Each structure stands twice: as structure tokens, then as C-alpha cells.
N, C-alpha and C positions, 0 to 999 in steps of 0.2 A: 159171705164169700160168694162171688159170681159163679153161676153154674158153668160146668165144663172144665173147671180147674181142679187139680188134685190138692188135697190137703197136705200142708207141709208142717211137720212137727219138728221143732228145734230140740236137738239133744247136744248140749255143749256147744262145740263149734261145728258140729256136723248137722246136716239136714237129711232126713230120711223121707222118701216119698212113699205114701201109702199106695198099695196097688189098687188099680181101678177095679171096680166090681164088674162082673160079667155083663155085658151089654152096654156098659158105659163107653167103651172104646168105639163101638159102632155109632153110638149117638154123637160122640165127640167128632168122629171122622165125617159124619153126615152133616153136622153143623159147620164144620170147616169147609166142606165141599159146596155148601149152599151159600156161604158168605161171600158176598160180591163187593164188599167195601174196598178191597185192594184193586179191583178192576178199574175203578175210576182213576186211581193213582197211575196205573199203567197207561191208561189212555192219555192222561195229561203229559206224561213223560215222553210218549211217542209223539204227541202233537208238538210239544216244545222242541224235540230233536228235529222234527221236520222243519219247523220255522227257522231254527239256527242253521240248518243245512241250506235252506233256500236263501237265507241272508248272505251266508258265505259265498254262495254261487253268484248272487247278484253283485256283491262287492267285487268279486274276481272279474266279472264280465265288464263292469264299468270303470274299473280303476285305470285301465290303459287310456280310455277316453278322457278321464279327468286329468291324468297326468299330462296328456297332450295339450289340453286346454290351459293348464296351468303354465306349461312352458311357453305357449303362444302369448298368454297374458304378460308373462315375465319379459319376453322379447319386445313386446310393444311398450312396456313401461321403460325398459332400458333405452329403446329408441327415443321415446318422448323426453326422457331425462337428458340424453346426449343432445337433442335438438334445443332444449332450453339452455343448456350450458354454452353451446357454440353458436346458436342462432343461425344455423344453415339448413333448416328444413324446407 
């Protein structure tokens, strides 16, 4: 059994935890406080959230220009189509 875990004794459908011996609680707390494996996960979550936020901001800023460009292209294509059909351009 890994260190730092309580022993679990099965009694029927119940589980009883054996009390920690004196001093084990402080060792367990110290080990938990010194463990930095979760800090990397937090860093990646913050970094990912920042990237998503920046992407949303960029999309919001350029969406108006893209819509204007698409409408301009659509107008030019409609004009070209009407010129082909009627030959009066």
C-alpha cells in the first residue's frame, strides 16, 4: 500500500478507517503541501483559458470586416451575373 494512505478494513458492507497514528497527520499534510504535481495542471488551464479568450476577441474584432468583404464579393458576383445574362455591361 502506498505511503500516506489510511488502511481500510472491510466489515460487511461498511468500511472503517483506522485512525492515523500521532505524527502521521503532520507528515501527510507536509507531503500534500510539498506536492506540486497539480500546479502544472493549473498552469495549463490558465494558459488555455487565455488562448481561448484571445481567440474570441480576435474573431469578434475581424468578423465585421469579413462580413463587409463577403457582402462586397456577393454584390460584384450578382453584377457580373446580370451582365452575362443581359450583355449590357
